[in-house]
C-alpha positions in Angstrom: -138.3 319.2 101.5 -136.3 318.2 98.4 -137.8 317.8 95.2 -137.9 314.1 93.9 -135.2 313.5 91.4 -136.9 311.9 88.2 -133.8 311.4 86.0 -130.2 310.9 86.8 -128.0 313.6 85.1 -125.0 316.1 86.2 -127.5 318.5 87.7 -129.3 315.8 89.9 -125.9 314.8 91.2 -125.0 318.4 91.9 -128.5 318.5 93.9 -127.7 315.6 95.8 -124.5 317.0 96.7 -126.2 320.0 98.1 -128.4 317.6 100.0 -125.6 315.5 101.7 -123.9 319.1 102.4 -126.4 319.5 105.2 -126.2 316.0 106.8 -123.2 314.4 108.5 -121.8 313.0 105.2 -117.8 313.3 105.2 -116.1 314.3 102.4 -113.3 311.8 102.3 -110.0 313.2 100.7 -108.2 311.0 98.2 -105.0 309.8 99.3 -102.1 308.3 97.4 -100.7 305.0 98.0 -96.9 304.7 97.5 -97.1 300.8 97.8 -99.8 300.4 95.2 -98.1 303.0 92.9 -94.9 301.1 93.0 -96.4 297.6 92.4 -98.4 298.9 89.5 -96.2 301.3 88.0 -99.0 304.0 88.3 -99.7 306.8 90.4 -102.5 305.3 92.4 -105.0 307.3 94.8 -107.6 305.7 96.7 -110.9 307.3 97.8 -111.6 305.2 101.2 -115.5 305.5 101.4 -114.7 302.5 104.2 -114.1 305.8 106.3 -117.6 307.0 105.5 -120.3 307.3 107.9 -121.8 303.7 108.5 -118.6 302.4 106.7 -119.5 302.7 103.3 -120.5 304.9 100.3 -124.2 303.5 100.4 -125.5 306.1 103.1 -125.1 308.9 100.3 -127.8 307.3 98.1 -130.0 306.6 101.3 -130.0 310.0 102.6 -130.6 311.5 99.1 -133.6 309.2 98.4 -135.1 309.6 102.1 -134.7 313.5 101.9 -136.6 313.8 98.6 -139.7 311.3 99.8 -142.9 313.3 100.0 -144.2 313.7 103.8 -147.0 311.2 103.3 -144.8 308.4 102.2 -142.2 309.4 105.1 -144.6 309.1 107.9 -145.2 305.3 107.8 -141.4 304.8 107.4 -139.2 303.0 104.9 -138.1 299.5 104.1 -134.9 298.1 102.2 -133.3 294.7 101.1 -129.6 294.7 101.8 -126.5 292.3 102.4 -125.4 295.0 104.8 -124.0 298.5 103.8 -127.2 299.6 102.0 -129.0 298.3 105.2 -126.8 300.4 107.6 -127.0 303.5 105.2 -131.0 303.4 105.2 -130.9 302.7 108.9 -128.8 305.7 109.6 -130.6 308.1 107.2 -133.7 307.0 108.8 -132.7 307.7 112.2 -131.7 311.2 110.9 -135.0 311.9 109.7 -136.6 310.3 112.8 -138.9 307.8 110.9 -139.4 304.0 111.1 -137.1 301.6 109.3 -137.2 297.9 108.4 -134.2 296.0 106.6 -134.6 292.7 105.1 -131.3 291.1 105.0 -130.3 287.5 103.6 -130.0 284.9 106.1 -126.3 284.5 106.1 -125.6 288.1 106.3 -122.7 289.2 108.1 -123.8 289.2 112.0 -121.8 292.6 112.3 -123.8 294.0 109.8 -126.8 292.9 111.3 -125.9 294.4 114.6 -124.9 297.6 113.4 -128.2 298.0 111.5 -130.1 297.3 114.5 -127.9 300.1 116.5 -129.2 302.6 114.2 -132.9 301.7 115.4 -133.9 299.8 112.5 -136.0 296.3 112.5 -134.1 293.6 110.9 -136.0 290.8 109.2 -133.9 287.8 108.0 -135.3 286.4 104.8 -133.7 284.8 101.8 -130.3 283.3 101.1 -128.8 286.2 98.9 -129.6 289.9 98.2 -132.2 288.9 95.2 -134.2 286.5 97.3 -134.4 289.3 100.0 -135.2 292.1 97.6 -138.1 289.9 96.2 -139.9 289.9 99.4 -139.8 293.6 100.2 -142.7 294.6 97.7 -145.2 292.7 99.9 -144.0 293.9 102.9 -144.1 297.6 101.5 -147.7 297.3 100.3 -148.9 295.8 103.5 -147.4 298.2 105.9 -147.7 301.2 103.5 -143.8 301.9 103.8 -141.7 303.5 101.1 -139.2 301.2 99.3 -135.5 302.5 99.3 -133.9 300.7 96.5 -130.1 299.7 96.8 -129.3 301.0 93.1 -132.2 301.0 90.8 -133.4 304.7 91.6 -132.4 308.0 90.3 -132.1 309.6 93.8 -129.9 306.8 94.9 -127.5 306.7 91.9 -127.4 310.7 92.3 -126.3 310.4 95.9 -123.8 307.7 94.7 -122.4 310.1 92.0 -121.5 312.6 94.5 -118.2 310.6 94.9 -117.2 311.7 91.4 -117.5 315.5 92.2 -115.3 315.0 95.1 -112.7 313.0 93.1 -112.7 315.9 90.6 -112.3 318.4 93.6 -109.1 316.5 94.7 -107.4 315.4 91.4 -107.2 317.6 88.4 -105.0 315.0 86.2 -106.9 311.5 85.9 -106.7 308.9 83.1 -108.7 306.1 84.7 -111.0 305.6 87.2 -111.9 301.7 88.6 -115.1 301.1 90.3 -116.5 298.0 91.6 -119.7 296.7 90.2 -122.6 295.0 91.7 -126.2 296.3 91.0 -124.4 299.2 89.1 -125.7 302.4 91.1 -122.2 303.7 92.1 -120.6 303.3 88.9 -123.4 304.8 87.1 -123.4 308.0 89.2 -119.6 308.3 88.8 -119.9 307.6 85.4 -122.2 310.4 84.7 -120.0 312.8 86.5 -116.9 312.1 84.5 -118.4 311.5 81.0 -120.1 315.1 81.6 -117.2 316.9 83.1 -114.1 314.8 82.1 -115.1 312.8 79.1 -111.6 311.6 78.2 -111.3 309.9 81.6 -111.5 306.2 81.2 -114.3 304.7 83.6 -113.8 301.0 84.0 -116.0 298.6 86.1 -114.5 295.8 88.4 -117.0 292.8 88.9 -116.5 289.5 90.7 -115.8 286.6 88.2 -118.4 284.7 90.1 -121.2 287.3 89.7 -120.2 288.9 86.0 -123.9 290.0 85.7 -123.5 293.6 84.1 -120.5 292.7 82.0 -122.6 289.7 80.5 -125.8 291.8 80.0 -123.5 294.6 78.1 -122.1 291.8 76.0 -125.5 290.3 75.0 -127.1 293.9 75.0 -129.8 292.7 77.3 -130.3 292.3 81.1 -129.1 288.8 81.9 -129.1 286.6 85.1 -126.6 284.8 87.0 -128.2 281.7 88.4 -125.3 280.6 90.6 -122.4 282.0 92.1 -120.1 282.1 95.2 -117.7 284.9 96.1 -116.2 286.5 99.4 -117.3 290.0 97.9 -120.9 289.6 99.2 -121.4 293.4 98.6 -121.2 292.9 94.9 -122.8 289.6 94.5 -125.8 290.7 92.5 -127.5 288.2 90.0 -129.2 291.0 87.9 -128.3 294.4 87.5 -131.0 297.0 87.4 -132.8 298.1 84.2 -131.9 302.0 84.6 -128.4 301.2 85.8 -127.8 298.9 82.8 -128.7 301.5 80.5 -126.5 304.1 82.3 -123.5 301.7 82.1 -124.0 300.7 78.6 -123.7 304.4 77.4 -121.1 305.8 80.0 -118.8 303.0 81.2 -115.7 302.2 79.0 -115.2 298.7 80.2 -115.5 295.9 82.8 -113.3 293.7 84.2 -113.3 290.6 86.4 -111.4 289.6 89.6 -111.4 286.3 91.6 -111.6 285.8 95.1 -107.9 284.9 95.5 -107.0 288.5 93.9 -109.3 290.2 96.1 -108.1 288.6 99.5 -104.4 289.6 98.5 -105.3 293.1 98.0 -107.3 293.3 101.3 -104.3 291.7 102.9 -101.6 294.0 101.4 -103.9 296.9 102.4 -103.9 295.9 105.9 -100.4 295.2 106.1 -99.0 298.1 104.0 -101.3 300.7 104.5 -103.2 299.7 107.7 -106.5 299.8 106.1 -109.2 297.3 106.7 -111.4 296.8 103.7 -114.1 294.5 103.1 -114.0 292.5 99.9 -116.4 294.5 97.7 -114.4 297.5 98.5 -111.2 296.1 97.7 -112.3 294.4 94.5 -111.4 297.3 92.2 -107.9 297.5 93.7 -107.6 293.8 93.1 -107.4 294.5 89.3 -104.3 296.1 87.6 -104.1 297.6 84.0 -100.6 296.5 84.3 -99.8 293.3 82.6 -101.1 290.4 84.4 -100.4 292.2 87.8 -103.5 291.7 89.9 -102.5 294.5 92.8 -103.7 297.5 91.5 -106.7 299.5 92.3 -108.7 302.6 91.3 -106.2 304.1 89.2 -104.8 306.5 87.1 -101.5 306.8 85.0 -101.1 310.6 86.3 -103.9 309.8 88.6 -105.7 306.3 88.7 -108.2 306.4 91.3 -110.1 303.4 92.7 -113.5 304.2 94.7 -115.0 302.4 97.3 
């Protein structure tokens, strides 16, 4: 049984990598995209977490968190709120550990993601119109059924698990200028930024948010956690109304900048990925590739000049 991670730092991410090495998590190799490199005038490398178990990086944090739960918390099972990717990650990690799993998803969640979550043996409850409303309901259920909550991003174990992506990128690419990371609640970019600022502090870490949900950017600008009341975006995976307190502090400390992309840019990028690279990406995953550091060009991704890298 692992020891609960009480804080997020480079050592906690290395510890998470050891945990994941004992699971079925894949190390996704970086690939260079000739198409996006040519379009942007940079060397663009992609970290295709869409090829990961359950189709998303979210499984990394879920496995790390559940691995470190005390036995008495594991026995009654776990519960989580998610629009889809965290749901599948938690369901898969629960199946690996042979423990009960309940997932609360928004009523408008993707039917494919609901079906996939159920296929891992999870009980799915549809509640709320978005992630925030679903998340608000799980505390009562967790207390009533004595289940452990697996947060989507606001947790040191979860952030450490997501941060292992940063370690893998550094194993594959030695010369990096900038890395672009999609931002929802902030767990992914918090973990990756911690790795880079600890080992390669000169690398710029840039977050990419949906223009409809600029929650982290607005919070950083106002130096306090703020809430987006309304918004609509095709990128449901990053449509978070309020960032976490922990992720907010980590992003404020370690992330160099946050930029915004609109839905049209995201859709164009998804089409180019499918047409030219034969890669099917969901909108949240394509968001970082939809923003370009080149003047006005909206087709770049996690990139670097010698190595510009988008992660999803």
